[in-house]
Structures are given as C-alpha cells and as structure tokens.
Backbone bond lengths (Angstrom), bond angles and torsions (degrees), N, CA, C in turn:
res aa  C-N    CA-C-N  psi(-1)  N-CA   C-N-CA  omega(-1)  CA-C   N-CA-C  phi
1 M - - - 1.474 - - 1.523 110.12 -
2 Q 1.303 114.40 -46.60 1.469 119.04 -179.29 1.528 110.08 -64.84
3 S 1.361 114.53 -36.61 1.467 118.54 179.19 1.532 110.94 -63.43
4 Q 1.359 116.42 -41.38 1.458 120.09 179.27 1.525 111.52 -64.03
5 L 1.343 115.96 -42.11 1.469 119.78 178.00 1.513 110.64 -63.22
6 T 1.318 115.42 -39.39 1.471 119.95 179.49 1.517 110.49 -63.73
7 K 1.375 115.81 -41.32 1.455 119.94 179.38 1.534 110.90 -64.34
8 R 1.346 115.48 -44.56 1.469 119.40 179.39 1.524 111.22 -61.49
9 F 1.322 115.23 -42.13 1.471 120.01 179.96 1.528 110.13 -63.22
10 S 1.315 115.01 -42.25 1.464 120.05 -179.26 1.519 110.72 -64.94
11 T 1.352 115.67 -40.60 1.463 119.34 179.56 1.523 111.92 -64.20
12 K 1.331 115.48 -46.03 1.474 120.01 179.10 1.517 110.49 -63.47
13 T 1.322 116.05 -41.58 1.464 119.85 178.95 1.525 110.90 -62.32
14 G 1.341 114.73 -39.95 1.463 119.32 179.26 1.517 111.87 -63.70
15 I 1.329 115.40 -41.75 1.467 119.85 179.31 1.520 110.75 -63.35
16 V 1.325 116.40 -44.39 1.464 120.88 179.44 1.521 110.52 -61.40
17 L 1.351 115.83 -43.42 1.470 119.66 -179.97 1.531 111.09 -64.07
18 L 1.349 116.29 -39.19 1.464 119.71 177.93 1.523 111.27 -64.56
19 M 1.343 116.23 -40.03 1.462 120.26 178.54 1.515 110.78 -64.01
20 L 1.329 115.52 -42.96 1.469 119.56 179.39 1.513 110.63 -64.37
21 L 1.354 115.77 -39.32 1.454 119.64 178.63 1.525 110.50 -64.05
22 F 1.347 116.24 -43.17 1.462 120.82 179.15 1.527 111.07 -61.86
23 M 1.340 115.02 -44.07 1.474 119.62 -178.42 1.511 111.09 -64.87
24 S 1.337 116.91 -29.42 1.468 119.56 -178.53 1.520 111.67 -67.73
25 F 1.370 116.23 -19.16 1.456 119.86 179.97 1.531 112.10 -93.14
26 I 1.330 118.10 -4.15 1.459 121.87 177.41 1.524 108.56 -84.97
27 V 1.308 114.81 105.41 1.463 120.10 -176.94 1.528 108.76 -92.94
28 P 1.312 118.07 122.30 1.464 119.25 179.27 1.519 111.35 -62.90
29 Q 1.331 115.83 147.66 1.459 119.11 179.29 1.525 110.49 -64.89
30 P 1.323 116.78 137.31 1.469 118.79 176.89 1.526 109.64 -65.05
31 K 1.292 116.54 147.45 1.467 120.23 178.96 1.515 110.20 -70.75
32 I 1.308 115.00 141.35 1.458 121.00 173.55 1.523 108.06 -129.39
33 T 1.310 114.37 165.70 1.468 120.60 -179.07 1.524 109.99 -119.80
34 I 1.335 114.94 136.99 1.455 120.01 166.54 1.519 106.75 -98.49
35 W 1.317 116.37 111.67 1.472 121.69 174.70 1.514 107.24 -88.16
36 M 1.313 116.40 131.16 1.456 121.00 -179.09 1.523 109.02 -116.44
37 I 1.331 115.68 121.11 1.463 119.51 176.18 1.519 107.67 -122.95
38 G 1.316 115.60 133.70 1.452 120.03 -176.44 1.515 111.29 172.86
39 D 1.310 115.88 -155.06 1.470 121.61 -172.83 1.525 111.75 -109.87
40 S 1.311 115.76 -159.96 1.473 121.88 -172.34 1.514 113.81 -67.38
41 T 1.322 118.44 -22.77 1.465 119.18 -179.95 1.525 110.91 -69.08
42 M 1.324 116.77 -20.73 1.464 124.26 -179.52 1.527 112.21 -102.33
43 A 1.315 117.50 -29.16 1.461 123.51 -163.01 1.527 116.01 -66.84
44 K 1.340 114.65 158.44 1.459 120.79 168.46 1.513 109.15 -65.91
45 K 1.309 116.87 146.34 1.462 121.40 180.00 1.530 110.58 -116.37
46 E 1.307 115.29 145.76 1.461 120.02 173.68 1.524 109.01 -74.70
47 A 1.322 115.40 158.90 1.460 120.64 -178.34 1.527 111.74 -57.14
48 K 1.335 116.27 -32.26 1.462 119.64 -176.85 1.539 112.32 -70.05
49 A 1.327 117.38 -12.37 1.468 120.77 179.36 1.531 112.63 -93.37
50 Y 1.329 117.71 -13.48 1.459 121.60 -176.61 1.520 110.61 -55.58
51 P 1.345 119.29 138.02 1.464 127.99 14.74 1.536 116.12 -89.02
52 E 1.329 119.00 7.97 1.462 119.51 175.52 1.538 108.55 -56.91
53 T 1.324 115.74 131.54 1.463 121.48 -175.03 1.521 109.98 -140.36
54 G 1.326 116.84 128.78 1.457 120.00 174.80 1.525 110.44 -79.82
55 W 1.314 117.15 143.44 1.466 118.66 -175.93 1.524 112.61 -66.02
56 G 1.325 116.35 -22.74 1.458 119.98 176.34 1.516 113.36 -65.02
57 M 1.332 116.16 -22.74 1.452 121.16 178.19 1.522 111.84 -69.34
58 E 1.323 117.30 -21.51 1.461 122.48 -177.57 1.519 113.28 -98.82
59 L 1.325 117.47 -15.94 1.456 120.58 -171.13 1.524 113.25 -59.89
60 G 1.309 117.79 -40.69 1.455 121.06 -176.62 1.518 114.02 -61.28
61 N 1.325 117.21 -23.83 1.464 120.68 -178.90 1.529 113.31 -68.30
62 F 1.327 117.20 -11.05 1.455 120.91 -178.94 1.537 112.68 -95.29
63 F 1.333 117.19 -9.13 1.454 120.58 -174.04 1.522 112.11 -114.35
64 D 1.341 115.29 158.29 1.463 119.43 177.00 1.528 109.91 -76.61
65 N 1.326 116.47 179.74 1.462 119.71 -172.52 1.530 114.15 -78.04
66 S 1.341 116.76 7.00 1.461 118.94 173.15 1.522 111.70 -86.02
67 V 1.336 116.59 -5.36 1.463 122.03 -178.31 1.533 109.94 -112.11
68 L 1.319 115.20 124.79 1.459 121.33 175.14 1.533 108.08 -103.96
69 I 1.313 116.34 141.52 1.465 121.14 178.12 1.525 109.40 -108.31
70 E 1.331 115.21 123.38 1.473 120.56 173.50 1.528 106.15 -113.91
71 N 1.320 115.39 94.43 1.460 120.53 -177.71 1.527 108.86 -87.01
72 R 1.328 115.79 101.66 1.464 121.14 -179.67 1.517 112.18 -103.50
73 G 1.343 116.92 11.97 1.444 119.41 175.07 1.520 110.54 -60.65
74 L 1.321 116.52 148.51 1.467 121.12 -176.13 1.526 110.77 -139.20
75 N 1.309 115.36 142.60 1.467 120.82 177.94 1.530 110.62 -57.39
76 G 1.323 115.64 136.33 1.453 121.15 170.69 1.498 116.56 75.32
77 R 1.329 118.33 6.20 1.468 118.82 -174.81 1.526 112.06 -93.30
78 S 1.305 113.39 148.83 1.456 123.27 173.18 1.520 107.45 -117.55
79 T 1.325 116.41 177.47 1.473 117.82 175.33 1.524 110.47 -57.75
80 K 1.341 115.82 -37.96 1.467 120.56 -178.12 1.523 111.71 -66.55
81 S 1.317 117.06 -53.27 1.469 119.12 -175.90 1.519 111.88 -70.74
82 F 1.329 117.70 -28.89 1.464 120.12 177.62 1.519 110.60 -63.96
83 I 1.326 115.60 -36.50 1.469 120.32 176.67 1.531 110.90 -77.86
84 N 1.326 116.37 -50.19 1.463 120.51 -173.77 1.518 113.59 -65.17
85 E 1.327 117.48 -29.04 1.467 120.81 179.53 1.532 112.10 -90.64
86 N 1.321 115.61 11.13 1.470 122.69 175.69 1.528 113.94 63.37
87 H 1.321 115.97 37.94 1.465 119.58 173.94 1.533 111.46 -90.53
88 W 1.325 116.48 -25.41 1.454 120.25 -178.51 1.533 112.35 -75.62
89 Q 1.331 117.21 -43.18 1.463 120.19 -173.70 1.527 113.02 -57.75
90 P 1.337 119.83 -44.29 1.480 118.93 177.59 1.524 112.85 -61.34
91 V 1.324 117.87 -33.12 1.464 120.41 175.61 1.520 109.22 -66.45
92 L 1.325 116.15 -50.44 1.452 121.18 -178.85 1.520 111.92 -57.35
93 D 1.319 116.32 -41.06 1.467 121.00 -178.60 1.522 112.65 -62.03
94 N 1.332 116.78 -24.58 1.464 120.57 -172.46 1.528 114.34 -109.37
95 I 1.323 117.43 0.06 1.467 120.04 177.80 1.520 109.18 -67.62
96 K 1.333 116.42 130.90 1.461 121.95 176.03 1.529 108.66 -107.69
97 E 1.314 115.37 159.75 1.457 119.83 177.46 1.521 109.97 -57.68
98 G 1.327 115.38 130.86 1.463 120.23 -178.97 1.512 114.58 93.02
99 D 1.331 117.65 -11.49 1.463 120.27 175.35 1.533 109.73 -70.63
100 Y 1.327 114.90 155.86 1.454 121.05 175.18 1.530 109.62 -107.51
101 V 1.322 116.05 148.87 1.461 121.12 173.70 1.530 107.38 -126.18
102 F 1.337 115.75 112.12 1.462 121.86 176.51 1.535 108.01 -89.08
103 I 1.320 116.14 122.41 1.471 122.37 -172.58 1.521 108.80 -118.44
104 E 1.331 117.02 111.73 1.464 120.86 -177.55 1.527 110.43 -136.31
105 F 1.312 114.90 105.21 1.475 120.44 177.51 1.529 109.69 -133.54
106 G 1.319 115.57 171.24 1.468 121.69 177.71 1.505 113.51 142.96
107 H 1.347 116.96 -37.91 1.458 119.87 -177.12 1.532 112.62 -57.87
108 N 1.319 116.60 -34.52 1.468 119.70 -176.06 1.522 112.67 -107.06
109 D 1.330 116.92 -26.43 1.477 118.80 174.96 1.524 110.24 -57.50
110 E 1.338 115.66 -32.64 1.460 119.41 -176.15 1.532 113.43 -73.29
111 K 1.346 116.56 -8.66 1.469 120.32 -177.88 1.540 109.40 -86.39
112 I 1.327 115.06 71.87 1.467 119.80 -173.65 1.526 112.45 -69.68
113 D 1.332 117.07 -11.81 1.464 120.09 176.38 1.526 111.28 -79.23
114 K 1.339 116.94 -5.22 1.464 121.90 177.64 1.531 108.16 -116.52
115 P 1.335 116.57 96.79 1.474 120.51 -173.05 1.524 114.69 -57.96
116 S 1.312 118.29 -26.28 1.466 119.46 -177.68 1.527 112.63 -71.70
117 V 1.337 116.33 -22.37 1.467 119.61 -178.88 1.522 113.74 -124.35
118 G 1.321 117.49 -33.69 1.456 120.84 -174.65 1.512 112.33 -66.10
119 T 1.326 116.07 141.54 1.457 120.67 178.93 1.527 109.84 -133.99
120 S 1.305 115.03 152.58 1.456 118.79 169.95 1.535 107.59 -72.28
121 I 1.312 115.94 165.62 1.463 120.22 177.37 1.531 109.91 -59.64
122 E 1.326 116.88 -39.85 1.470 121.00 -178.32 1.527 111.11 -63.47
123 V 1.331 116.85 -44.15 1.470 120.52 179.35 1.521 110.43 -68.33
124 F 1.322 116.29 -39.92 1.459 121.19 177.70 1.528 110.37 -56.66
125 K 1.321 116.21 -48.65 1.463 120.92 -179.79 1.524 110.50 -63.98
126 S 1.309 116.42 -41.82 1.470 120.39 179.27 1.524 111.61 -60.58
127 N 1.333 116.38 -40.98 1.471 120.41 178.96 1.530 111.25 -66.75
128 L 1.328 116.46 -40.57 1.476 119.77 176.86 1.528 110.54 -62.39
129 V 1.337 116.45 -42.46 1.467 120.28 177.77 1.524 110.19 -59.25
130 R 1.317 116.30 -40.94 1.470 119.80 178.57 1.525 111.22 -60.88
131 F 1.335 116.61 -47.81 1.467 119.80 178.97 1.534 110.58 -56.88
132 V 1.320 115.90 -44.28 1.462 120.88 -176.72 1.521 111.25 -65.39
133 L 1.327 117.20 -51.45 1.462 121.01 -175.37 1.522 111.86 -67.16
134 E 1.310 117.01 -39.16 1.466 119.26 179.82 1.529 111.28 -71.10
135 T 1.323 116.55 -34.31 1.474 119.69 174.82 1.516 109.95 -62.74
136 R 1.315 116.63 -47.62 1.464 120.77 179.26 1.523 111.71 -62.57
137 G 1.324 115.46 -33.76 1.457 119.92 178.78 1.521 112.98 -62.32
138 K 1.322 116.88 -24.73 1.466 122.35 177.89 1.524 112.16 -95.10
139 G 1.315 117.03 3.43 1.464 119.83 -178.19 1.515 113.41 84.24
140 G 1.340 116.33 10.78 1.451 120.73 178.88 1.524 111.62 -87.36
141 I 1.317 115.47 170.63 1.461 122.49 -178.03 1.520 109.06 -117.10
142 P 1.333 117.88 105.44 1.469 119.39 178.84 1.521 111.99 -77.19
143 V 1.316 115.20 144.51 1.464 121.68 173.95 1.526 106.37 -131.69
144 L 1.313 117.15 121.70 1.462 121.16 178.85 1.522 110.17 -91.79
145 L 1.327 114.99 139.34 1.463 121.15 178.90 1.515 108.81 -129.24
146 T 1.315 116.92 133.24 1.458 119.86 173.39 1.534 108.71 -73.66
147 P 1.333 118.03 156.56 1.475 119.97 -179.06 1.524 111.83 -67.40
148 I 1.314 116.39 149.22 1.466 119.66 178.45 1.526 110.26 -73.58
149 T 1.305 116.12 159.54 1.459 120.49 -177.10 1.528 111.92 -73.05
150 R 1.311 114.25 148.89 1.458 119.15 165.20 1.537 107.55 -84.49
151 R 1.308 115.80 156.97 1.465 120.12 175.42 1.530 106.98 -85.64
152 S 1.321 115.42 89.17 1.462 120.82 -173.74 1.532 109.29 -127.35
153 F 1.336 115.02 86.34 1.460 120.81 -179.13 1.528 110.30 -95.82
154 K 1.329 114.94 138.40 1.463 121.50 172.58 1.522 107.56 -131.78
155 E 1.324 114.14 116.40 1.463 121.02 -178.09 1.522 110.84 53.27
156 G 1.332 114.60 43.25 1.453 120.69 175.03 1.517 115.94 82.19
157 T 1.343 117.01 -0.31 1.470 120.91 -178.72 1.523 110.13 -112.69
158 L 1.329 116.52 132.00 1.459 121.27 177.63 1.521 109.17 -73.40
159 T 1.320 116.67 126.24 1.466 121.16 -176.33 1.531 110.51 -105.89
160 E 1.330 115.48 161.15 1.449 122.59 -179.69 1.533 109.62 -90.64
161 T 1.355 117.12 138.45 1.466 120.71 -177.13 1.524 112.86 -125.69
162 H 1.338 117.51 -5.24 1.466 119.55 -171.95 1.525 115.10 -96.04
163 G 1.313 117.26 3.24 1.461 119.58 177.26 1.518 112.39 59.12
164 L 1.339 115.44 -135.93 1.463 121.26 -174.69 1.528 113.52 -91.34
165 Y 1.325 117.20 2.31 1.471 119.73 -174.56 1.532 113.27 -67.94
166 P 1.321 119.39 -42.04 1.465 118.01 175.69 1.523 112.71 -60.82
167 A 1.328 116.49 -41.96 1.469 120.52 178.64 1.522 110.76 -62.77
168 A 1.341 116.56 -35.28 1.468 120.39 178.28 1.532 110.34 -65.38
169 T 1.334 116.11 -39.57 1.474 120.19 177.51 1.521 110.05 -62.28
170 I 1.323 116.43 -44.80 1.463 121.00 179.40 1.526 110.67 -63.17
171 S 1.337 116.94 -37.83 1.461 121.59 179.29 1.524 111.73 -62.82
172 V 1.334 116.18 -44.03 1.466 120.47 178.50 1.527 110.16 -64.08
173 A 1.319 115.75 -42.52 1.471 119.56 179.11 1.528 110.58 -60.84
174 D 1.322 116.64 -42.06 1.468 120.11 179.58 1.524 111.55 -65.19
175 S 1.321 116.35 -45.53 1.467 119.99 -173.86 1.528 112.66 -70.26
176 L 1.331 116.91 -31.88 1.463 120.58 -177.78 1.527 112.81 -104.57
177 K 1.328 116.34 6.02 1.469 121.14 179.90 1.526 111.61 55.40
178 V 1.333 114.88 51.67 1.468 122.36 -179.08 1.527 108.40 -101.13
179 P 1.325 119.41 136.17 1.463 120.47 172.93 1.527 109.69 -55.76
180 L 1.322 116.55 133.99 1.458 121.82 -177.53 1.521 110.11 -125.05
181 I 1.322 116.18 132.53 1.459 122.12 170.54 1.523 106.83 -112.48
182 D 1.309 116.38 114.07 1.466 120.34 -177.37 1.532 108.70 -82.79
183 M 1.327 114.60 81.45 1.457 120.89 -178.38 1.523 111.70 -65.18
184 L 1.324 116.77 -30.35 1.458 119.31 178.81 1.523 109.94 -63.61
185 A 1.310 116.93 -50.46 1.467 120.14 -179.05 1.526 111.22 -62.43
186 K 1.316 116.00 -42.85 1.469 120.10 -178.52 1.530 111.03 -65.47
187 S 1.337 116.69 -46.18 1.465 119.63 -177.32 1.534 111.36 -71.46
188 K 1.316 117.43 -34.43 1.470 120.00 177.27 1.525 110.75 -61.61
189 K 1.315 116.28 -41.34 1.456 118.83 179.97 1.526 111.32 -62.85
190 V 1.333 115.83 -44.23 1.467 120.30 -179.62 1.530 110.19 -62.30
191 V 1.325 116.36 -48.40 1.470 120.63 -176.74 1.534 110.87 -67.63
192 A 1.321 116.05 -43.48 1.468 119.69 179.99 1.526 111.44 -64.61
193 D 1.327 116.63 -40.26 1.474 120.25 178.94 1.521 111.46 -64.19
194 L 1.334 116.28 -35.98 1.468 119.29 178.08 1.515 111.16 -69.39
195 G 1.335 115.61 -41.69 1.458 120.30 -178.12 1.520 112.38 97.89
196 D 1.313 114.85 173.66 1.465 122.37 -172.13 1.527 113.69 -55.23
197 E 1.292 118.02 -64.00 1.467 120.88 -174.83 1.534 112.99 -70.60
198 P 1.351 118.96 -50.18 1.469 119.02 -177.92 1.533 113.68 -60.00
199 S 1.342 117.39 -30.50 1.459 120.17 -177.27 1.526 113.00 -69.16
200 K 1.327 117.33 -13.32 1.468 119.74 176.01 1.520 111.94 -59.08
201 A 1.328 116.42 -26.97 1.472 120.70 -179.12 1.529 111.84 -62.33
202 L 1.324 117.23 -22.51 1.464 120.94 -179.60 1.526 113.02 -84.89
203 Y 1.319 115.44 -12.67 1.466 119.78 -173.64 1.530 110.76 -115.37
204 N 1.310 114.71 172.56 1.466 119.99 -172.76 1.528 111.30 -81.97
205 Y 1.318 113.83 71.06 1.465 121.07 174.91 1.525 108.32 -100.13
206 V 1.319 116.30 120.32 1.467 120.98 -173.78 1.520 108.93 -130.41
207 E 1.316 115.60 134.66 1.458 120.75 178.03 1.531 110.62 -72.11
208 A 1.316 116.33 151.82 1.469 120.95 176.32 1.527 109.72 -59.19
209 G 1.326 115.69 146.00 1.452 120.63 -179.54 1.519 113.40 101.98
210 D 1.315 116.63 -8.56 1.467 120.22 177.02 1.527 109.09 -64.30
211 V 1.344 115.96 144.93 1.463 120.31 -177.09 1.518 111.93 -59.61
212 N 1.349 117.61 -35.36 1.461 120.38 -179.56 1.526 113.20 -92.12
213 Y 1.321 116.49 -18.14 1.461 121.02 -178.57 1.535 108.98 -135.12
214 P 1.314 117.60 73.92 1.472 121.07 -175.85 1.533 113.19 -54.15
215 N 1.335 115.71 -33.11 1.457 120.14 -179.27 1.527 113.14 -96.05
216 G 1.313 115.54 6.75 1.460 120.38 -177.58 1.516 111.44 83.57
217 K 1.338 115.24 176.37 1.464 120.00 -178.37 1.514 109.37 -153.68
218 K 1.325 116.27 136.57 1.466 122.32 174.73 1.524 107.20 -128.93
219 D 1.314 115.41 95.78 1.461 122.18 -171.04 1.521 109.04 -120.18
220 D 1.329 116.06 115.31 1.460 121.31 -177.28 1.526 113.50 -96.91
221 T 1.333 116.04 11.29 1.470 121.07 -179.70 1.516 111.86 -113.56
222 H 1.340 115.73 -46.71 1.463 120.93 -173.65 1.523 111.46 -93.28
223 L 1.320 115.16 157.82 1.459 120.59 -167.20 1.525 113.86 -100.28
224 S 1.307 114.61 154.85 1.466 122.52 169.28 1.533 107.51 -86.00
225 P 1.336 119.01 171.49 1.470 119.80 174.75 1.527 112.41 -56.61
226 V 1.335 116.51 -40.00 1.469 120.19 178.15 1.531 110.23 -64.86
227 G 1.319 115.86 -43.20 1.460 119.80 179.72 1.518 112.45 -65.90
228 A 1.335 116.81 -40.08 1.463 120.57 179.62 1.526 111.21 -61.88
229 K 1.326 115.62 -42.35 1.475 119.70 178.92 1.514 110.52 -64.60
230 K 1.329 117.25 -41.03 1.452 120.76 -179.94 1.521 111.16 -65.21
231 I 1.329 116.70 -45.31 1.461 120.19 -178.76 1.529 110.34 -66.00
232 A 1.332 117.11 -39.28 1.465 119.93 176.84 1.531 110.04 -60.67
233 S 1.330 116.38 -37.79 1.470 119.88 179.33 1.525 110.81 -65.34
234 L 1.328 117.51 -30.10 1.457 120.92 177.28 1.531 110.46 -69.51
235 A 1.320 116.65 -37.90 1.461 120.42 176.25 1.529 109.96 -63.82
236 V 1.322 116.45 -41.43 1.463 121.20 178.09 1.531 109.74 -64.73
237 Q 1.301 116.37 -40.61 1.467 121.00 175.62 1.524 110.11 -55.86
238 G 1.320 115.84 -42.15 1.462 120.65 178.25 1.519 112.94 -64.54
239 V 1.325 116.30 -39.42 1.474 121.30 177.38 1.525 110.25 -58.94
240 V 1.325 115.71 -43.34 1.468 121.41 179.95 1.531 110.49 -67.29
241 E 1.316 116.61 -45.30 1.468 120.90 -179.38 1.526 111.99 -61.56
242 L 1.326 116.16 -35.50 1.473 121.10 179.86 1.525 111.99 -78.39
243 K 1.328 116.30 -10.37 1.470 122.08 -178.06 1.528 111.61 57.34
244 L 1.320 115.54 40.56 1.457 120.52 176.29 1.522 109.31 -70.53
245 D 1.323 116.85 148.65 1.468 120.37 175.80 1.532 110.90 -57.15
246 L 1.322 115.60 -26.93 1.442 121.72 178.47 1.531 111.95 -55.94
247 A 1.309 116.84 -29.29 1.468 121.66 -178.15 1.537 111.57 -62.98
248 K 1.329 116.60 -24.20 1.459 120.13 -179.75 1.531 111.55 -69.32
249 R 1.326 116.52 -13.69 1.465 121.04 -177.16 1.520 112.32 -101.41
250 L 1.318 116.54 5.44 1.477 120.05 176.72 1.519 109.84 -71.01
251 L 1.300 116.27 146.22 1.448 120.68 174.34 1.517 109.71 -65.36
252 K 1.309 116.65 139.02 1.458 121.27 -178.75 1.515 111.22 -74.05
C-alpha cells in the first residue's frame, strides 16, 4: 500500500516538474509600442471635449498587455505642422527596434488656404517619405493610413472630401513598400452602408444641454465613443489583412 502511494506521489511530482520545466521555456513576448501620429480624428481628447473621442484612444483595447500605445495624434495638425512644431522629433527619439508607427494625415494638409498646416501634394508626399525613412532608420515599422471619411452626404450619397491626399498616401506606400491600411475606403463603406441619418451615431452629434456642449453639436468629422471603437476595429482589421507580426498580439 505504501509502495503504491509512493509511486503515485512520484508520478504526480514528475508531472508537476515536467510542467514547470515546460513553462520555464515559454518566453513572454517583449513589449513593443505602437506610436500614433496624426490629427484630431486619432488624437487623445481632454475631458472637456467628451463625447468627442479619437479612434487612437480605443486601439489599445484590441491588444494584449505586450503592446503599449503612444497616441501622439494632435488636433489640427498636418504633416507640416507636426514636423515644424517639433512633435515628430520626440517620437523619433524614442522609437525602439520592432516598434510600429501608425501614420495618418490628410484632414489638415488639404487646407491649403491655411499656410501653417496646408501642404501641396508634393510636400505631403515628401513629409510622409520622411516619416517612413526615419522610422525605418530606428528599426521601427511604419504603417501608412489614409484619412478616415467625413460624414458628407449629398442627396443620400456619401461624397469624397479629401481630394488627392489619400491617393498620395497610397502612392508613397507603393513606392516604398510600406504596409498600408486604407482607412478611407474602410470607413466610407461603414458610413455609406449605415446611411445618412444612422451614421450620425458614429460622429460627435450631441443634443443641446450637454455639459460640454450646452448648445449641442453637429460634427461630421470627429467621432463619438461608438465611432472611435468602430474605426479602431477597422485599423485592427487592416493589421490582420496585412498579416503583420503585430496581429499575433491581438486579444483572442
């Protein structure tokens, strides 16, 4: 009897030791950072702007804890002003090998009537090339994203408002072999499928009497919390479609 108990104890002990040995060979994934540079559609928002929400605020909820999100998107910025106001250099200084840089501009570059932000297509492309090459120079992985759609319906049809800037982003991605997520195409499909009135739920439409918007708000550019989560999911969809290593860190 004692011999049988001893054998059982030894067997269980052996199994536990084997499990511990196996677990000792499971190396946790090193942490990486997704740096996000872009405009107000992506950016963090102050409490006084709520319910306006940048889609970058939702992105981290799709990844496991090996991924850190550094959302450096800023309201009103273009590729030009992001560089000229020294927002790019601090990002570049901190990129580590294996980090990702999500680059999404266009909403403000297209405002050529505003010299501080507006850029020609040629300058826009040149700035994107700079972001890409300098990111690669630090061992980072650039990902270009076209700007998301505005909610701009005319007679029930969603219209285009970004001119040639999305095509310029795609051109740079093609020429430099950069992973591209066509956020414009993805977001247009979502908004168009919803239709004119229902799509308001994705944007910062607020009834009068809100603490932050006493007179209400009708904003066809910036997102609601629901819209931010949806747009972030489209970016994640793009990560999966591109088969980026980053996809291995998504929550199951």
